[in-house]
C-alpha positions in Angstrom: 4.6 -15.5 37.1 1.8 -16.5 39.3 0.2 -13.5 41.1 2.6 -11.2 39.2 1.5 -8.2 37.2 3.2 -7.6 33.9 2.9 -4.7 31.5 3.9 -5.1 27.8 4.1 -2.0 25.7 3.4 -2.7 22.0 1.6 -5.9 23.1 -1.1 -6.1 20.5 0.9 -8.0 17.9 4.2 -9.8 17.1 6.8 -10.2 19.9 4.8 -8.2 22.4 1.6 -10.3 22.0 3.6 -13.6 22.2 5.2 -12.4 25.5 1.8 -11.3 26.9 0.2 -14.6 26.0 3.1 -16.6 27.6 3.0 -14.5 30.7 -0.7 -15.1 31.1 -0.2 -18.8 30.6 2.3 -18.7 33.4 -0.3 -17.1 35.8 0.4 -13.4 35.4 -2.1 -10.6 35.2 -1.1 -8.8 32.0 -1.7 -5.3 30.7 -0.8 -4.5 27.1 -0.6 -1.2 25.3 -0.9 -0.2 21.7 -1.9 2.6 19.4 -4.8 0.8 17.6 -7.9 0.0 19.7 -9.1 -2.7 17.3 -5.8 -4.6 17.5 -5.8 -4.2 21.3 -9.2 -5.7 21.6 -8.3 -8.7 19.4 -5.1 -9.2 21.4 -6.9 -9.1 24.7 -9.3 -11.8 23.5 -6.3 -14.0 22.6 -4.5 -13.4 25.9 -7.5 -14.2 28.1 -9.6 -13.0 31.0 -6.7 -11.8 33.2 -5.6 -9.2 30.7 -6.2 -5.5 30.2 -5.7 -3.5 27.0 -4.9 0.2 27.1 -4.7 2.4 24.0 -1.8 4.9 24.0 1.3 6.1 22.3 4.5 5.6 24.2 6.0 8.7 22.6 3.4 10.9 24.4 4.1 11.4 28.0 0.5 12.1 28.9 -0.5 8.8 27.4 2.2 7.0 29.5 0.9 8.7 32.7 -2.6 7.6 31.9 -1.5 4.1 31.0 0.2 3.5 34.3 -2.5 5.1 36.3 -5.0 2.7 34.7 -2.7 -0.2 35.5 -2.4 1.0 39.1 -6.2 1.3 39.4 -6.8 -2.2 38.1 -3.8 -4.2 39.5 -2.2 -1.9 42.1 1.4 -2.6 41.1 3.8 -3.7 38.3 6.2 -6.6 38.8 7.5 -6.9 35.3 7.7 -4.2 32.6 8.5 -5.3 29.0 9.4 -2.2 26.9 8.7 -3.6 23.5 6.8 -0.9 21.5 8.8 0.1 18.5 8.7 1.0 14.8 10.9 -0.3 12.0 11.7 2.6 9.6 14.1 1.9 6.8 15.5 4.2 4.1 18.9 5.1 2.5 20.8 7.8 4.4 20.5 10.2 1.4 16.7 9.9 1.3 15.9 9.6 5.1 13.5 12.4 6.0 13.2 14.4 9.3 9.7 13.0 9.7 11.1 9.4 9.5 13.9 10.3 11.9 11.5 11.8 14.5 9.1 8.8 14.2 11.8 6.2 14.9 13.5 8.2 17.6 10.3 9.3 19.4 8.9 5.8 19.6 12.0 3.6 19.9 14.3 5.8 22.1 12.2 8.5 23.8 9.3 6.0 24.2 11.6 3.5 25.9 13.1 6.1 28.2 9.9 7.5 29.4 8.1 4.1 29.5 10.5 3.3 32.4 10.5 6.7 34.0 6.7 7.0 34.2 6.4 3.4 35.5 8.6 4.0 38.5 5.9 5.0 41.0 3.9 1.8 40.2 6.9 -0.6 39.9 7.3 -2.9 42.9 10.7 -3.0 44.6 12.5 -6.0 43.1 10.7 -5.7 39.8 12.2 -6.8 36.5 12.4 -4.5 33.4 13.2 -5.9 30.0 14.0 -3.5 27.2 13.6 -5.0 23.7 16.5 -3.9 21.5 17.8 -5.7 18.3 20.9 -7.5 17.2 21.5 -4.6 14.8 22.4 -2.4 17.8 26.0 -3.4 17.1 26.1 -3.8 13.4 26.3 -1.6 10.3 23.6 -2.4 7.8 22.5 -0.2 4.8 19.2 1.6 5.3 19.2 0.9 9.1 21.2 3.8 10.4 18.5 5.5 12.4 16.8 2.3 13.5 20.1 0.7 14.6 21.1 3.9 16.5 17.8 3.8 18.5 18.3 0.2 19.4 21.9 0.9 20.5 20.4 3.7 22.7 18.0 1.2 24.2 20.9 -1.2 25.0 22.7 1.7 26.7 19.6 2.6 28.8 19.6 -0.9 30.4 23.0 -0.2 31.8 22.3 3.2 33.1 18.9 2.4 34.5 20.3 -0.6 36.3 22.8 1.6 38.1 20.1 4.1 39.1 17.6 1.5 40.3 19.9 -0.7 42.4 18.6 0.7 45.7 15.2 -0.6 44.8 16.5 -4.0 43.6 14.9 -3.4 40.2 16.7 -5.3 37.5 16.9 -3.9 34.0 18.1 -6.2 31.1 18.0 -6.1 27.3 16.5 -8.7 25.0 18.0 -8.4 21.5 16.3 -10.5 18.8 17.4 -11.0 15.2 14.8 -11.3 12.5 11.5 -12.5 13.8 8.3 -13.7 12.0 6.1 -10.8 12.8 3.9 -8.3 10.8 6.9 -5.9 10.6 7.9 -7.3 7.2 4.6 -6.2 5.7 5.1 -2.7 7.2 8.2 -2.1 5.1 7.3 -3.7 1.9 4.5 -3.0 -0.7 3.0 -6.5 -1.0 2.5 -9.9 0.6 5.0 -11.3 -1.9 7.6 -8.6 -0.9 7.1 -9.3 2.8 7.6 -13.0 2.2 10.7 -12.4 0.1 12.2 -10.1 2.8 11.5 -12.6 5.6 13.1 -15.4 3.6 16.1 -13.2 2.8 16.7 -12.3 6.4 16.3 -15.9 7.5 18.9 -17.0 4.9 21.2 -14.3 6.2 21.4 -15.9 9.7 23.6 -19.0 10.3 20.5 -21.0 11.3 18.9 -20.1 8.0 15.5 -19.1 9.4 13.8 -16.2 11.3 12.7 -16.7 14.9 9.2 -17.4 16.0 7.7 -14.8 18.4 7.2 -17.6 20.9 10.9 -18.1 21.1 11.3 -14.5 22.2 8.5 -15.0 24.7 10.5 -17.8 26.4 13.5 -15.5 26.7 11.5 -12.7 28.1 10.0 -15.0 30.6 13.5 -16.0 31.8 14.5 -12.3 32.2 11.3 -11.5 34.0 11.6 -14.4 36.4 13.8 -15.1 39.5 15.7 -17.6 37.3 17.7 -14.6 36.0 18.1 -13.0 39.4 21.9 -12.5 38.9 21.5 -10.7 35.5 21.7 -7.0 35.7 22.3 -4.5 32.9 22.9 -7.5 30.6 22.0 -8.3 27.0 20.4 -11.6 26.0 20.8 -12.3 22.3 18.3 -14.4 20.3 19.5 -13.9 16.8 20.3 -17.2 15.3 24.0 -16.4 15.4 23.7 -13.2 13.4 25.7 -11.1 15.8 28.8 -13.2 15.3 28.8 -12.7 11.5 
């Protein structure tokens, strides 16, 4: 990643932050986005001096335009785009509200679509795009209907975008994790104990009997971003502890 410029949406915590830190360690100049300025500032301090933090909401097209203009002004180009920003909204079908549906759809699906579209003028020819989906994109799990559907949509986008961007030699692939040790468990539970119990339950549900560490996802993202994966196009890389095969 030396002398490369990488943008990681949702890069202020969890998987996104781990990816940003790994890319910086490998020599990249890294820009991250997020909705909370305090979290962004803390993440930039962890990533290091070659990083840039930009506050913005991927579901708002004006924010995306401003984000990419800021990246262009600072770094001039984008060699790798990691579309990672997302929300994990769970509820039973009977109780799922329109507000919840709009939230998960606007960030996970609409946000992913336009995160790529608005980046096109700044992306270098031959760039690599990685869309972060989820192993649930092909499974039926209670309370996950809307979330799983948005992640299936993201998986589909990788195929379509790949076909459209062939003339610029831009590769688009999908990274689909299973459960990962991130703050997401706290966001869907009411207490620290509840978050820990959910993490342990999800870990025990996988054949390897644990959740992934964010750094493991960062290694996979590095592979997809690098020339080592030059023959991968529109593909899906699963890191789910064997969960997809259950």
